[in-house]
DSSP file (Angstrom, degrees, kcal/mol; ACC not computed):
  #  RESIDUE AA STRUCTURE BP1 BP2  ACC     N-H-->O    O-->H-N    N-H-->O    O-->H-N    TCO  KAPPA ALPHA  PHI   PSI    X-CA   Y-CA   Z-CA
    1    1 A M              0   0    0      0, 0.0   137,-0.3     0, 0.0     2,-0.2   0.000 360.0 360.0 360.0 125.6   70.8  102.2  121.9
    2    2 A A        -     0   0    0    135,-0.1     2,-0.4     1,-0.1   135,-0.0  -0.526 360.0-129.6 -76.4 135.2   73.2  105.1  121.4
    3    3 A K        -     0   0    0     -2,-0.2     2,-0.2     1,-0.0    -1,-0.1  -0.680  24.0-126.0 -83.5 136.1   76.5  104.8  123.3
    4    4 A S        -     0   0    0     -2,-0.4     2,-0.4     5,-0.0    -1,-0.0  -0.573  19.0-160.1 -85.2 147.5   77.4  107.9  125.3
    5    5 A F        +     0   0    0     -2,-0.2     2,-0.2   117,-0.1   114,-0.0  -0.995  24.2 149.6-126.6 126.6   80.6  109.7  124.9
    6    6 A G     >  -     0   0    0     -2,-0.4     4,-1.9     1,-0.0     3,-0.3  -0.711  62.2 -71.3-140.2-169.4   82.0  111.9  127.6
    7    7 A L  H  > S+     0   0    0      1,-0.2     4,-2.8    -2,-0.2     5,-0.2   0.868 127.5  56.8 -58.8 -38.5   85.2  113.2  129.2
    8    8 A D  H  > S+     0   0    0      1,-0.2     4,-2.0     2,-0.2    -1,-0.2   0.881 105.1  51.7 -63.0 -37.1   85.9  109.8  130.7
    9    9 A S  H  > S+     0   0    0     -3,-0.3     4,-1.8     2,-0.2    -1,-0.2   0.911 111.8  46.4 -64.4 -42.5   85.7  108.2  127.2
   10   10 A F  H  X S+     0   0    0     -4,-1.9     4,-2.6     1,-0.2    -2,-0.2   0.918 110.3  53.5 -64.8 -43.1   88.2  110.8  125.9
   11   11 A L  H  X S+     0   0    0     -4,-2.8     4,-2.8     1,-0.2    -2,-0.2   0.871 106.7  51.6 -62.4 -37.6   90.5  110.3  128.9
   12   12 A V  H  X S+     0   0    0     -4,-2.0     4,-2.0     2,-0.2    -1,-0.2   0.934 112.0  46.5 -63.9 -45.0   90.7  106.6  128.3
   13   13 A R  H  X S+     0   0    0     -4,-1.8     4,-2.0     1,-0.2    -2,-0.2   0.890 114.1  49.0 -62.7 -38.6   91.6  107.1  124.7
   14   14 A W  H  X S+     0   0    0     -4,-2.6     4,-2.9     2,-0.2    -2,-0.2   0.904 108.0  52.9 -69.3 -40.9   94.2  109.7  125.7
   15   15 A L  H  X S+     0   0    0     -4,-2.8     4,-2.4     1,-0.2    -1,-0.2   0.903 110.5  48.0 -61.6 -40.6   95.7  107.4  128.4
   16   16 A F  H  X S+     0   0    0     -4,-2.0     4,-2.3     2,-0.2    -1,-0.2   0.900 112.2  49.7 -64.7 -39.7   96.2  104.7  125.8
   17   17 A A  H  X S+     0   0    0     -4,-2.0     4,-3.0     2,-0.2     5,-0.3   0.900 110.1  50.8 -65.3 -40.3   97.7  107.2  123.5
   18   18 A V  H  X S+     0   0    0     -4,-2.9     4,-2.7     2,-0.2     5,-0.5   0.936 111.2  48.1 -61.0 -46.8  100.1  108.4  126.2
   19   19 A A  H  X S+     0   0    0     -4,-2.4     4,-1.6    -5,-0.2    -2,-0.2   0.900 114.6  46.9 -61.2 -40.4  101.1  104.8  126.9
   20   20 A L  H  X S+     0   0    0     -4,-2.3     4,-1.5     2,-0.2    -2,-0.2   0.954 117.1  40.7 -66.0 -51.1  101.7  104.2  123.2
   21   21 A V  H  X S+     0   0    0     -4,-3.0     4,-2.4     1,-0.2     3,-0.2   0.959 123.2  37.5 -65.3 -53.0  103.7  107.4  122.6
   22   22 A F  H  < S+     0   0    0     -4,-2.7    -1,-0.2    -5,-0.3    -3,-0.2   0.778 114.6  56.0 -74.1 -25.8  105.8  107.4  125.7
   23   23 A G  H  < S+     0   0    0     -4,-1.6     9,-2.9    -5,-0.5    -1,-0.2   0.796 111.3  44.8 -72.2 -28.3  106.1  103.6  125.7
   24   24 A T  H  < S-     0   0    0     -4,-1.5     9,-2.3     1,-0.3     2,-0.3   0.931 132.1  -8.2 -78.4 -49.2  107.6  103.8  122.2
   25   25 A Y     <  +     0   0    0     -4,-2.4    -1,-0.3    -5,-0.2     4,-0.1  -0.991  62.8 148.4-151.8 141.1  109.9  106.7  122.8
   26   26 A N        -     0   0    0      2,-0.4     8,-0.1    -2,-0.3     5,-0.1  -0.939  57.9 -96.1-158.5 165.5  110.7  109.2  125.5
   27   27 A P  S    S+     0   0    0      0, 0.0     2,-0.1     0, 0.0     4,-0.1   0.613 102.1  73.6 -65.4 -11.0  114.0  111.0  126.6
   28   28 A T  S    S-     0   0    0      2,-0.1    -2,-0.4     1,-0.1     6,-0.1  -0.303  95.8-107.9 -90.1-178.4  114.7  108.4  129.3
   29   29 A A  S    S+     0   0    0      1,-0.2     2,-1.4    -2,-0.1     9,-0.1   0.478  96.2  95.7 -85.7  -3.1  115.9  104.9  128.9
   30   30 A F        +     0   0    0      4,-0.1     2,-0.3     5,-0.1    -1,-0.2  -0.497  68.0  78.0 -93.6  68.0  112.4  103.6  129.8
   31   31 A S  S  > S-     0   0    0     -2,-1.4     4,-2.5    -7,-0.1    -7,-0.2  -0.945  92.1 -97.1-156.6 171.0  110.9  103.1  126.4
   32   32 A Y  H  > S+     0   0    0     -9,-2.9     4,-2.6    -2,-0.3     5,-0.2   0.929 125.6  47.0 -62.2 -44.9  111.0  100.6  123.5
   33   33 A V  H  > S+     0   0    0     -9,-2.3     4,-2.0     1,-0.2    -1,-0.2   0.909 112.3  50.7 -63.8 -41.3  113.5  102.7  121.7
   34   34 A G  H  > S+     0   0    0    -10,-0.2     4,-0.6     2,-0.2    -1,-0.2   0.883 110.2  50.5 -61.9 -38.5  115.6  103.1  124.9
   35   35 A W  H >< S+     0   0    0     -4,-2.5     3,-1.0     1,-0.2    -2,-0.2   0.929 110.3  48.7 -63.8 -46.5  115.4   99.4  125.4
   36   36 A L  H 3< S+     0   0    0     -4,-2.6    -2,-0.2     1,-0.2    -1,-0.2   0.845 114.2  46.8 -63.0 -32.9  116.6   98.7  121.8
   37   37 A R  H 3< S+     0   0    0     -4,-2.0    -1,-0.2    -5,-0.2    -2,-0.2   0.478  86.3 118.4 -89.1  -2.8  119.5  101.2  122.2
   38   38 A S  S X< S-     0   0    0     -3,-1.0     3,-1.3    -4,-0.6    -3,-0.1  -0.259  73.2-119.1 -67.3 155.0  120.6   99.9  125.6
   39   39 A E  T 3  S+     0   0    0      1,-0.3    -1,-0.1     3,-0.0    -4,-0.0   0.847 110.3  42.3 -64.3 -37.8  124.1   98.5  125.9
   40   40 A N  T 3  S+     0   0    0      2,-0.0    -1,-0.3    -5,-0.0     2,-0.2   0.095  82.4 138.9 -99.8  23.7  123.1   95.0  126.9
   41   41 A F    <   -     0   0    0     -3,-1.3     2,-0.4    -5,-0.1    -5,-0.1  -0.478  28.2-175.5 -71.6 134.6  120.2   94.6  124.4
   42   42 A A        -     0   0    0     -2,-0.2     2,-0.1     0, 0.0    -2,-0.0  -0.987  25.3-125.4-130.2 122.3  119.9   91.3  122.7
   43   43 A F        +     0   0    0     -2,-0.4    -7,-0.0     4,-0.1    -2,-0.0  -0.426  50.6 132.7 -68.8 137.6  117.3   90.8  120.0
   44   44 A G     >  -     0   0    0     -2,-0.1     4,-1.7     1,-0.0     5,-0.2  -0.851  69.2 -61.4-162.2-165.1  115.0   87.9  120.6
   45   45 A P  H  > S+     0   0    0      0, 0.0     4,-2.7     0, 0.0     5,-0.2   0.849 123.7  55.5 -66.5 -34.9  111.3   86.9  120.6
   46   46 A L  H  > S+     0   0    0      2,-0.2     4,-2.7     1,-0.2     5,-0.2   0.959 110.0  43.1 -67.2 -50.5  110.3   89.3  123.4
   47   47 A P  H  > S+     0   0    0      0, 0.0     4,-2.4     0, 0.0    -1,-0.2   0.879 115.8  51.1 -61.4 -34.4  111.6   92.5  121.7
   48   48 A A  H  X S+     0   0    0     -4,-1.7     4,-2.5     2,-0.2    -2,-0.2   0.928 111.0  47.6 -66.0 -44.4  110.1   91.3  118.4
   49   49 A L  H  X S+     0   0    0     -4,-2.7     4,-2.4     2,-0.2    -1,-0.2   0.926 113.9  46.4 -62.1 -46.3  106.7   90.7  120.1
   50   50 A V  H  X S+     0   0    0     -4,-2.7     4,-2.4     2,-0.2    -1,-0.2   0.905 112.4  51.7 -63.9 -41.1  106.7   94.1  121.8
   51   51 A G  H  X S+     0   0    0     -4,-2.4     4,-2.3    -5,-0.2    -2,-0.2   0.916 111.1  46.3 -61.7 -44.6  107.7   95.8  118.5
   52   52 A V  H  X S+     0   0    0     -4,-2.5     4,-2.4     2,-0.2    -1,-0.2   0.899 111.8  51.7 -65.8 -40.2  105.0   94.1  116.5
   53   53 A A  H  X S+     0   0    0     -4,-2.4     4,-2.4     1,-0.2    -2,-0.2   0.907 110.5  49.1 -62.7 -40.8  102.4   95.0  119.2
   54   54 A L  H  X S+     0   0    0     -4,-2.4     4,-2.9     2,-0.2    -2,-0.2   0.907 109.8  51.1 -64.8 -41.2  103.6   98.6  119.1
   55   55 A I  H  X S+     0   0    0     -4,-2.3     4,-2.5     2,-0.2    -2,-0.2   0.921 110.9  48.8 -61.9 -43.2  103.3   98.7  115.3
   56   56 A I  H  X S+     0   0    0     -4,-2.4     4,-2.3     2,-0.2    -2,-0.2   0.937 112.6  47.5 -61.7 -46.7   99.7   97.3  115.5
   57   57 A A  H  X S+     0   0    0     -4,-2.4     4,-2.5     1,-0.2     5,-0.2   0.914 112.0  50.1 -62.5 -43.0   98.8   99.9  118.1
   58   58 A W  H  X S+     0   0    0     -4,-2.9     4,-3.2     1,-0.2     5,-0.3   0.907 110.4  50.5 -61.6 -41.3  100.3  102.7  116.1
   59   59 A L  H  X S+     0   0    0     -4,-2.5     4,-2.5    -5,-0.2     5,-0.3   0.905 110.2  49.6 -64.5 -40.4   98.5  101.6  113.0
   60   60 A V  H  X S+     0   0    0     -4,-2.3     4,-2.1     2,-0.2    -2,-0.2   0.952 116.9  41.0 -61.7 -49.7   95.1  101.5  114.8
   61   61 A Y  H  X S+     0   0    0     -4,-2.5     4,-2.4     2,-0.2    -2,-0.2   0.924 117.6  46.5 -66.7 -44.8   95.6  105.0  116.3
   62   62 A L  H  X S+     0   0    0     -4,-3.2     4,-2.9    -5,-0.2     5,-0.2   0.910 112.9  49.3 -66.4 -41.0   97.1  106.5  113.1
   63   63 A R  H  X S+     0   0    0     -4,-2.5     4,-2.6    -5,-0.3    -1,-0.2   0.933 113.5  46.0 -64.4 -44.7   94.4  105.0  110.8
   64   64 A A  H  X S+     0   0    0     -4,-2.1     4,-2.2    -5,-0.3     5,-0.3   0.905 114.3  49.2 -63.6 -40.3   91.6  106.2  113.1
   65   65 A T  H  X>S+     0   0    0     -4,-2.4     4,-2.8     2,-0.2     5,-0.7   0.932 113.7  44.6 -65.7 -46.0   93.2  109.7  113.3
   66   66 A F  H  X5S+     0   0    0     -4,-2.9     4,-1.1     1,-0.2    -2,-0.2   0.891 114.3  50.4 -65.9 -38.4   93.7  110.0  109.6
   67   67 A N  H  <5S+     0   0    0     -4,-2.6    -2,-0.2    -5,-0.2    -1,-0.2   0.888 119.9  34.4 -66.8 -38.1   90.1  108.7  108.9
   68   68 A S  H  <5S+     0   0    0     -4,-2.2    -2,-0.2    -5,-0.2    -3,-0.2   0.880 132.3  25.1 -88.0 -38.2   88.5  111.1  111.3
   69   69 A L  H  X5S-     0   0    0     -4,-2.8     4,-1.4    -5,-0.3    -3,-0.2   0.782  89.9-157.6 -96.2 -30.3   90.6  114.2  111.1
   70   70 A G  H  X< -     0   0    0     -4,-1.1     4,-2.2    -5,-0.7     5,-0.2  -0.040  45.4 -62.2  71.4 175.2   92.1  113.9  107.6
   71   71 A W  H  > S+     0   0    0      1,-0.2     4,-2.7     2,-0.2     5,-0.2   0.895 137.1  51.6 -62.6 -40.6   95.2  115.6  106.5
   72   72 A L  H  > S+     0   0    0      2,-0.2     4,-2.7     1,-0.2    -1,-0.2   0.929 110.7  47.2 -64.4 -45.4   93.8  119.1  107.0
   73   73 A G  H  X S+     0   0    0     -4,-1.4     4,-2.6     2,-0.2    -1,-0.2   0.894 113.7  47.7 -63.4 -40.9   92.6  118.3  110.6
   74   74 A I  H  X S+     0   0    0     -4,-2.2     4,-2.8     2,-0.2    -1,-0.2   0.920 112.8  48.8 -66.4 -43.0   96.0  116.8  111.5
   75   75 A A  H  X S+     0   0    0     -4,-2.7     4,-2.4     2,-0.2    -2,-0.2   0.914 113.4  47.1 -62.8 -42.3   97.8  119.8  110.0
   76   76 A L  H  X S+     0   0    0     -4,-2.7     4,-2.6     2,-0.2    -2,-0.2   0.899 112.6  49.3 -66.6 -40.3   95.6  122.2  111.9
   77   77 A G  H  X S+     0   0    0     -4,-2.6     4,-2.5     2,-0.2    -2,-0.2   0.921 112.8  47.1 -63.1 -44.1   96.0  120.3  115.1
   78   78 A A  H  X S+     0   0    0     -4,-2.8     4,-2.6     2,-0.2    -2,-0.2   0.896 112.5  50.2 -64.2 -39.7   99.8  120.2  114.7
   79   79 A A  H  X S+     0   0    0     -4,-2.4     4,-2.5     2,-0.2    -2,-0.2   0.914 110.2  50.5 -64.3 -42.9   99.7  123.9  113.9
   80   80 A L  H  X S+     0   0    0     -4,-2.6     4,-1.8     1,-0.2    -2,-0.2   0.940 114.3  43.4 -59.4 -48.3   97.6  124.6  117.0
   81   81 A F  H  X S+     0   0    0     -4,-2.5     4,-2.1     2,-0.2    -2,-0.2   0.869 112.1  53.7 -68.2 -36.1  100.0  122.7  119.2
   82   82 A G  H  X S+     0   0    0     -4,-2.6     4,-2.3     1,-0.2    -1,-0.2   0.905 108.9  49.2 -62.3 -41.4  103.1  124.2  117.5
   83   83 A C  H  X S+     0   0    0     -4,-2.5     4,-2.6     2,-0.2    -2,-0.2   0.849 107.7  55.1 -66.5 -33.6  101.7  127.7  118.2
   84   84 A M  H  X S+     0   0    0     -4,-1.8     4,-2.5     2,-0.2    -2,-0.2   0.924 109.2  46.7 -64.3 -43.3  101.1  126.7  121.8
   85   85 A I  H  X S+     0   0    0     -4,-2.1     4,-2.2     2,-0.2    -2,-0.2   0.920 112.1  51.2 -63.2 -42.9  104.7  125.7  122.2
   86   86 A W  H  X S+     0   0    0     -4,-2.3     4,-2.8     1,-0.2    -2,-0.2   0.909 110.0  49.9 -58.9 -44.0  105.7  129.0  120.5
   87   87 A L  H  X S+     0   0    0     -4,-2.6     4,-2.6     2,-0.2     6,-0.3   0.919 109.0  51.4 -61.9 -44.8  103.5  130.9  123.0
   88   88 A F  H  <>S+     0   0    0     -4,-2.5     5,-2.1     1,-0.2     6,-1.3   0.891 113.3  45.6 -59.9 -39.4  105.1  129.0  125.9
   89   89 A I  H ><5S+     0   0    0     -4,-2.2     3,-1.0     4,-0.2    -2,-0.2   0.920 112.7  50.4 -68.6 -43.8  108.6  130.0  124.6
   90   90 A D  H 3<5S+     0   0    0     -4,-2.8    -2,-0.2     1,-0.3    -1,-0.2   0.851 110.5  49.4 -63.4 -36.0  107.5  133.6  124.0
   91   91 A L  T 3<5S-     0   0    0     -4,-2.6    -1,-0.3    -5,-0.2    -2,-0.2   0.532 116.2-115.4 -79.9  -6.7  106.1  133.9  127.5
   92   92 A G  T < 5S+     0   0    0     -3,-1.0    -3,-0.2    -4,-0.4    -2,-0.1   0.583  85.6 118.2  82.7   9.8  109.3  132.5  128.9
   93   93 A L  S   <S+     0   0    0     -5,-2.1     2,-0.3    -6,-0.3    -4,-0.2   0.658  79.5  31.1 -79.7 -16.2  107.6  129.4  130.3
   94   94 A L  S    S-     0   0    0     -6,-1.3     2,-0.4    -7,-0.1    -2,-0.3  -0.997  74.7-143.5-144.1 140.5  109.7  127.2  128.1
   95   95 A S    >   -     0   0    0     -2,-0.3     3,-1.0     1,-0.1     7,-0.2  -0.852  14.8-140.6-109.0 142.3  113.2  127.5  126.8
   96   96 A T  T 3  S+     0   0    0     -2,-0.4    -1,-0.1     1,-0.2     6,-0.0   0.702 105.8  62.8 -69.5 -17.9  114.5  126.5  123.4
   97   97 A Q  T 3  S+     0   0    0      1,-0.2     2,-1.5     2,-0.1    -1,-0.2   0.680  84.5  80.9 -77.7 -18.0  117.7  125.3  125.3
   98   98 A S    <>  +     0   0    0     -3,-1.0     4,-2.3     1,-0.2     5,-0.2  -0.602  53.6 166.4 -90.3  77.7  115.6  122.8  127.3
   99   99 A T  H  > S+     0   0    0     -2,-1.5     4,-2.4     1,-0.2    -1,-0.2   0.837  73.1  56.6 -64.5 -32.5  115.5  120.1  124.7
  100  100 A G  H  > S+     0   0    0     -3,-0.2     4,-2.6     2,-0.2    -1,-0.2   0.940 109.2  44.6 -63.3 -46.8  114.2  117.5  127.2
  101  101 A A  H  > S+     0   0    0      1,-0.2     4,-2.6     2,-0.2     5,-0.2   0.903 113.5  51.0 -64.5 -40.9  111.2  119.7  128.2
  102  102 A L  H  X S+     0   0    0     -4,-2.3     4,-2.7    -7,-0.2    -1,-0.2   0.902 110.8  49.2 -61.9 -40.4  110.5  120.4  124.5
  103  103 A T  H  X S+     0   0    0     -4,-2.4     4,-2.5     2,-0.2     5,-0.2   0.940 111.5  47.8 -65.0 -47.2  110.6  116.7  123.8
  104  104 A W  H  X S+     0   0    0     -4,-2.6     4,-2.3     1,-0.2    -2,-0.2   0.923 114.6  46.9 -58.7 -44.8  108.3  115.8  126.7
  105  105 A L  H  X S+     0   0    0     -4,-2.6     4,-2.4     2,-0.2    -2,-0.2   0.915 111.7  50.2 -65.5 -42.9  105.8  118.5  125.6
  106  106 A A  H  X S+     0   0    0     -4,-2.7     4,-2.1     1,-0.2    -1,-0.2   0.910 111.8  48.3 -62.3 -41.8  105.9  117.5  122.0
  107  107 A L  H  X S+     0   0    0     -4,-2.5     4,-2.1     2,-0.2    -1,-0.2   0.897 110.7  51.4 -65.6 -39.4  105.3  113.8  122.8
  108  108 A L  H  X S+     0   0    0     -4,-2.3     4,-1.9    -5,-0.2    -2,-0.2   0.911 110.7  48.4 -62.1 -42.0  102.4  114.8  125.1
  109  109 A L  H  X S+     0   0    0     -4,-2.4     4,-2.2     2,-0.2    -2,-0.2   0.852 108.0  54.6 -69.3 -34.0  100.9  116.9  122.3
  110  110 A V  H  X S+     0   0    0     -4,-2.1     4,-2.4     2,-0.2    -1,-0.2   0.916 108.0  50.3 -61.9 -42.3  101.3  114.0  119.9
  111  111 A S  H  X S+     0   0    0     -4,-2.1     4,-2.3     1,-0.2    -2,-0.2   0.884 109.9  50.3 -64.7 -36.8   99.3  111.8  122.3
  112  112 A L  H  X S+     0   0    0     -4,-1.9     4,-2.5     2,-0.2    -1,-0.2   0.891 109.8  50.5 -66.3 -38.6   96.6  114.5  122.5
  113  113 A L  H  X S+     0   0    0     -4,-2.2     4,-2.1     2,-0.2    -2,-0.2   0.904 111.7  47.7 -65.6 -41.1   96.4  114.7  118.7
  114  114 A L  H  X S+     0   0    0     -4,-2.4     4,-2.3     2,-0.2    -2,-0.2   0.904 112.4  49.1 -64.8 -41.5   96.1  110.9  118.5
  115  115 A A  H  X S+     0   0    0     -4,-2.3     4,-1.4     2,-0.2    -2,-0.2   0.896 110.3  51.0 -65.8 -39.4   93.4  110.9  121.2
  116  116 A A  H  X S+     0   0    0     -4,-2.5     4,-1.7     1,-0.2    -1,-0.2   0.904 110.2  50.3 -63.3 -40.2   91.5  113.6  119.4
  117  117 A G  H  < S+     0   0    0     -4,-2.1     4,-0.4     1,-0.2    -2,-0.2   0.899 110.6  48.4 -64.2 -40.3   91.7  111.6  116.3
  118  118 A M  H  < S+     0   0    0     -4,-2.3    -1,-0.2     1,-0.2    -2,-0.2   0.770 122.6  35.3 -68.5 -24.6   90.3  108.5  118.0
  119  119 A S  H >X S+     0   0    0     -4,-1.4     4,-2.3    -5,-0.2     3,-0.7   0.545  87.8  97.5-105.7 -10.2   87.5  110.6  119.6
  120  120 A W  H 3X S+     0   0    0     -4,-1.7     4,-3.3     1,-0.3     5,-0.3   0.844  80.3  54.2 -58.6 -41.5   86.7  113.1  116.8
  121  121 A S  H 3> S+     0   0    0     -4,-0.4     4,-1.9     1,-0.2    -1,-0.3   0.907 113.0  44.6 -59.4 -40.5   83.7  111.3  115.3
  122  122 A H  H <> S+     0   0    0     -3,-0.7     4,-2.2     2,-0.2    -2,-0.2   0.909 114.3  48.8 -68.3 -42.3   82.1  111.1  118.8
  123  123 A I  H  X S+     0   0    0     -4,-2.3     4,-2.4     2,-0.2    -2,-0.2   0.931 111.8  48.9 -63.5 -45.7   82.9  114.8  119.5
  124  124 A R  H  X>S+     0   0    0     -4,-3.3     4,-3.0     1,-0.2     5,-0.5   0.897 110.6  51.1 -61.5 -40.9   81.6  115.9  116.1
  125  125 A R  H  X5S+     0   0    0     -4,-1.9     4,-2.0    -5,-0.3    -1,-0.2   0.899 111.3  48.1 -63.7 -39.8   78.4  113.9  116.7
  126  126 A R  H  <5S+     0   0    0     -4,-2.2    -2,-0.2     1,-0.2    -1,-0.2   0.882 118.0  41.2 -66.6 -38.2   77.9  115.5  120.1
  127  127 A L  H  <5S+     0   0    0     -4,-2.4    -2,-0.2    -5,-0.2    -1,-0.2   0.887 132.2  19.9 -76.8 -40.4   78.5  119.0  118.8
  128  128 A S  H  <5S-     0   0    0     -4,-3.0    -3,-0.2     2,-0.2    -2,-0.2   0.669  88.8-128.5-107.7 -20.0   76.6  118.8  115.5
  129  129 A G     << +     0   0    0     -4,-2.0     2,-0.4    -5,-0.5    -4,-0.2   0.494  67.4 129.2  80.5   2.0   74.1  115.9  116.0
  130  130 A Q        -     0   0    0     -6,-0.5    -1,-0.3     1,-0.0     2,-0.3  -0.742  50.6-140.7 -95.8 139.1   75.4  114.5  112.7
  131  131 A L        -     0   0    0     -2,-0.4     2,-0.1    -3,-0.1    -9,-0.1  -0.650  19.6-114.6 -92.1 151.8   76.5  110.9  112.3
  132  132 A D    >   -     0   0    0     -2,-0.3     3,-1.4     1,-0.1    -1,-0.1  -0.474  27.2-114.9 -77.5 158.4   79.5  109.8  110.2
  133  133 A V  T 3  S+     0   0    0      1,-0.3    -1,-0.1    -2,-0.1    -2,-0.0   0.848 115.8  52.2 -62.6 -35.5   78.8  107.6  107.2
  134  134 A D  T 3  S+     0   0    0      2,-0.1     2,-0.3     0, 0.0    -1,-0.3   0.374  80.2 116.6 -88.1   6.6   80.6  104.7  108.7
  135  135 A D    <   -     0   0    0     -3,-1.4     2,-0.4   -14,-0.0    -4,-0.0  -0.594  47.9-166.4 -72.0 132.4   78.6  104.8  112.0
  136  136 A V        -     0   0    0     -2,-0.3     2,-0.3     2,-0.0    -2,-0.1  -0.981  14.9-134.9-124.9 130.8   76.7  101.6  112.4
  137  137 A E              0   0    0     -2,-0.4  -135,-0.1     1,-0.1    -2,-0.0  -0.660 360.0 360.0 -82.5 138.7   73.9  101.0  114.9
  138  138 A D              0   0    0     -2,-0.3    -1,-0.1  -137,-0.3  -136,-0.0   0.444 360.0 360.0 -83.8 360.0   74.0   97.8  116.8
């Protein structure tokens, strides 16, 4: 039985990517990096556990993204998003002086690239009807 893939499937992958990216780092103090850099931080089992869990999640997302998009796909996705930021700056919607806004936007685009990588095999199958070699029927 073929599993269906739709917008809701992509959104779930993207929400997990958003949680991973922004949970690891964001311009506020509410992230793993912010926690590590806080004044009263003391290393112990909880920060170690959270750090290892984040590394595992990053490896899952990065491996899936590299396997499905490859270097060329990732470079093209990054170029597309870079051009979008450039366009926003050129249109005056975003300022190069606003480093906080640029950081938030860059992190959001990284999460979209990771979600696209996690979803690409499904998207390609929907668009082309072709299965990947590593697709296995249950």
